[in-house]
N, C-alpha and C positions, 0 to 999 in steps of 0.2 A: 382543218388540223387543229381540235382545241389547243389551248393555250397551257404552255408545260407551269402546271408550280413549283415555284420555289422549296426548298428545303429550307424553310427559315431556321428551325433548331439545329440542324446543321451545319449554317450557316454559321450562328453565333456563339457556335458549340466548337468551331472549326477558328475562330476569331478572338475565343479569348481563352481566360485560364481553365474554363472550365473542362474545355478539352482535353484539359489531360488528368481528368477522373479517369477517362476510358483509358488511360493508356498510358500504364506505371511504367516507371522509368525502373532500372535494376538497381541503381541507386537507393531510389524510393521506396522498392520491396525489401532490399536489407537491411535498412532504417526500421521498417516494421517489423522484423523478424528479432531486428536485435530488442527492441523497445519493448514486444512483447516476450520475450526471453528475458528480461531483466524485469519484468514485471510480475512472470512467475514466478523467480525467484525469490523476491519481496515477499511475494502472499507465502509462499511457502516458509519462507522464516517466520513472518506472523503468526502463522499458524503453528509451528515448532513451537514458537515462543509460548504462545498459550499454553497448547501442550504440557511446558515445564512448568507455569505457573500449577496450572489445573494439579498436575500430579507433586508437585510439592507442600500445597495446599491438604491432598487426600491421604501424603505420608502423614501428614502432620508438622511440618517441617516450621510454617509461618507461623502455627500456634506457636511452638517452641519459641521459637526468633522476635515474637511477641513479649513472650510472657520472660526472656530473658533482660530485653529490654526495657518490661513496668519493673521486675524484679528489683531495682533498685531503688525502691519505697519501702520493700521490707525491711531494710538494715538502717542503722543508724546515720549511715554516710547519707543515703537515700533521705532520710530526715530531713536533713541538712540541706541537704539539696534539692528539697522541695521549700523548705522552708526559704532558701533563697532567690527563689522564683518567682 
């Protein structure tokens, strides 16, 4: 009978933390699910924020805000303000 070869990889996996990669615990699975849910919510929030800014720019809200902020230079008080700057 030929000598039996040892499963070296299996022995190493059982004796180290690498063995846990193949057997996830319930708490680890729940943590991964929670992390995925939080990342999904964060991604959707960023997409929604970009959509709101895009819509505001499309409707001219941002242009109006810039115009109102820059219009102080068109009156007398604005000239004084610009001179003091």
